[in-house]
C-alpha positions in Angstrom: 91.7 134.0 108.2 88.0 133.3 107.9 85.1 134.7 109.8 82.4 132.2 110.8 78.7 133.3 110.8 75.6 131.3 111.7 72.2 132.7 110.9 69.1 131.3 112.6 70.5 127.8 112.5 68.4 124.9 113.7 69.3 121.2 113.9 66.5 118.7 114.5 67.2 115.0 114.9 64.6 112.3 114.0 62.4 114.9 112.3 58.8 113.9 112.0 59.2 110.9 114.4 57.8 110.5 117.9 61.4 111.0 119.3 62.0 114.2 117.4 64.5 116.4 119.2 65.7 119.9 118.5 69.4 120.1 119.5 70.0 123.6 118.1 67.2 126.1 118.0 67.6 129.3 116.1 71.2 130.1 116.8 72.8 133.2 115.2 76.4 133.8 115.9 79.5 135.6 114.5 83.0 134.3 115.3 85.8 136.7 114.3 89.0 135.1 113.0 92.0 134.7 115.3 89.9 134.6 118.5 89.3 131.9 121.1 85.6 131.3 121.8 84.5 128.9 124.5 81.0 127.3 124.5 79.8 126.3 127.9 76.5 125.0 129.3 74.9 121.8 130.7 75.3 118.4 129.1 72.9 118.1 126.2 72.6 121.9 125.8 73.7 121.8 122.2 77.4 122.8 122.4 78.8 119.8 120.6 76.1 120.0 117.9 76.9 123.7 117.2 80.6 122.8 116.8 79.8 119.8 114.5 77.7 122.1 112.3 80.4 124.7 112.1 83.0 122.1 111.3 80.9 120.6 108.5 80.5 117.3 110.4 76.7 117.7 110.2 74.2 119.8 108.2 71.7 122.2 109.7 68.0 121.4 109.3 67.5 125.1 108.5 69.4 128.4 108.6 72.7 129.4 107.0 76.4 129.0 107.8 79.0 131.1 106.2 82.8 130.6 106.2 84.0 134.0 105.1 82.0 134.9 102.0 81.1 131.3 101.2 77.8 129.7 102.3 78.4 126.1 103.1 74.9 125.1 104.1 73.9 123.3 100.9 77.3 122.3 99.4 77.6 118.7 98.1 79.4 116.3 100.5 82.6 116.2 98.4 83.1 119.9 98.9 82.3 119.6 102.6 85.0 116.9 102.9 87.6 119.2 101.3 86.6 122.1 103.6 86.9 119.8 106.7 90.3 118.7 105.6 91.6 122.1 104.6 90.0 124.5 107.1 89.4 122.6 110.3 91.5 120.6 112.8 89.4 118.5 115.3 90.3 117.6 118.9 87.7 115.1 120.3 86.8 114.4 123.9 88.0 110.7 123.5 91.0 111.7 121.3 90.2 108.8 118.9 93.8 107.9 118.6 94.5 104.5 116.8 95.8 102.0 119.3 98.7 99.8 118.2 100.1 102.6 116.1 102.8 105.0 117.3 102.3 108.7 118.0 104.0 109.8 114.8 101.7 107.7 112.6 98.6 108.9 114.4 99.6 112.5 113.7 100.1 111.8 110.0 96.8 109.9 109.4 94.5 112.9 108.5 97.0 114.1 105.9 97.2 110.9 103.9 94.2 111.7 101.6 96.1 114.9 100.5 98.5 112.8 98.4 101.6 114.5 99.7 104.9 112.7 99.9 105.3 110.5 102.9 108.7 112.2 103.7 107.1 115.6 103.8 104.2 114.4 106.0 106.7 112.8 108.4 108.7 116.0 108.6 105.6 118.1 109.4 104.4 115.5 111.9 107.7 115.5 113.7 107.7 119.3 113.8 104.3 119.3 115.4 105.2 116.7 118.0 108.4 118.7 118.8 106.4 121.9 119.1 104.2 120.1 121.7 107.2 118.6 123.6 106.6 115.1 122.4 109.5 114.5 120.0 110.8 111.8 122.3 107.5 110.0 122.2 107.1 109.9 118.4 107.8 106.1 118.2 105.7 105.3 121.3 102.4 103.5 120.8 99.6 105.7 121.9 98.3 103.3 124.6 101.6 103.8 126.4 101.1 107.6 126.8 99.7 109.5 129.7 96.4 111.3 129.3 98.1 114.6 128.8 100.6 113.1 126.3 97.7 111.5 124.4 95.9 114.9 124.2 99.0 116.6 122.8 99.3 113.9 120.1 95.6 114.6 119.3 96.4 118.3 119.1 99.4 117.6 116.8 97.2 115.5 114.6 94.7 118.4 114.4 97.5 120.7 113.2 98.9 118.4 110.5 97.0 120.0 107.6 97.7 123.6 108.9 94.0 124.4 109.5 92.9 128.0 110.2 90.3 126.8 112.7 90.7 124.4 115.6 87.6 122.8 117.1 87.9 121.1 120.5 85.0 119.2 122.1 85.5 118.8 125.9 89.2 118.5 125.4 90.0 118.3 129.1 87.1 116.1 130.2 89.5 113.2 131.1 92.5 115.2 132.3 93.6 116.4 135.7 94.0 120.1 136.5 97.7 120.2 135.6 97.1 118.7 132.2 94.1 121.0 131.7 96.3 124.0 132.3 98.8 122.6 129.9 96.0 122.6 127.3 95.3 126.2 128.0 99.0 127.1 127.4 98.8 125.3 124.1 95.7 127.3 123.1 97.6 130.5 123.9 100.3 129.4 121.4 97.7 128.5 118.8 96.0 131.9 119.2 99.4 133.6 118.9 100.0 131.7 115.6 96.7 133.2 114.3 94.4 130.2 114.7 90.7 130.6 115.4 89.9 128.2 118.3 86.4 127.0 119.3 86.1 125.0 122.5 83.1 123.3 124.1 83.9 122.8 127.7 82.5 122.3 131.2 85.9 123.0 132.7 86.3 126.5 134.3 90.1 126.1 133.9 89.4 126.3 130.2 86.4 128.7 129.8 87.6 131.1 132.5 91.1 131.3 131.1 92.4 134.7 130.1 93.2 133.5 126.6 89.4 133.1 125.9 88.1 136.1 124.1 84.4 135.2 124.2 82.3 132.8 126.3 79.0 131.6 124.7 76.6 130.1 127.1 74.3 127.5 125.6 71.1 126.1 127.2 68.3 124.1 125.5 69.8 124.6 122.1 69.8 128.4 122.4 72.5 131.0 123.2 72.4 132.8 126.6 75.2 135.1 125.4 77.2 135.6 122.3 80.4 137.5 121.3 
């Protein structure tokens, strides 16, 4: 398992232009492996940007990010692509499932670049769907699923490459309370399996859940509290 460390990280958009905006301003943070950390704060506070920097979806303007003993701040894009695929599983607010394609195919999509045999990917995808109670929906097109079912497909997709870190950005934003509690139960299972889980959320059902080890409050790109 991998410790994550941010040291004085800043992210500035449109640098040097009249609309320059500092989204993350001097954030230092250590996330121990195998823990659930919730990032909460107002919209536009920088939560999503922090997660995108940790997940190698964006580069910091300054500062350093370490995954274990490896600094990733200045790695070439091809190395960042490999790290994203091998280390992180992403659950997005809008889920980003491919319509017109069944649940099973959606789960398999992130693993295609790995070059593994289709039969092996299919087996793993079916196992993930079964784990999340969706084995009976494998052949259903995703637009036919309920919000909670679509989210579980998105979680299964995030798990297909067996990542050590799960990053979830407002995963319950479009779900009712019952489905949000189902998500928390899934997080409990991910934590029990040794995953590190990072969640940005406005939802008290999520960030006040007992499974959360640390709550980091973000405001104006800075941390109000850290684990």
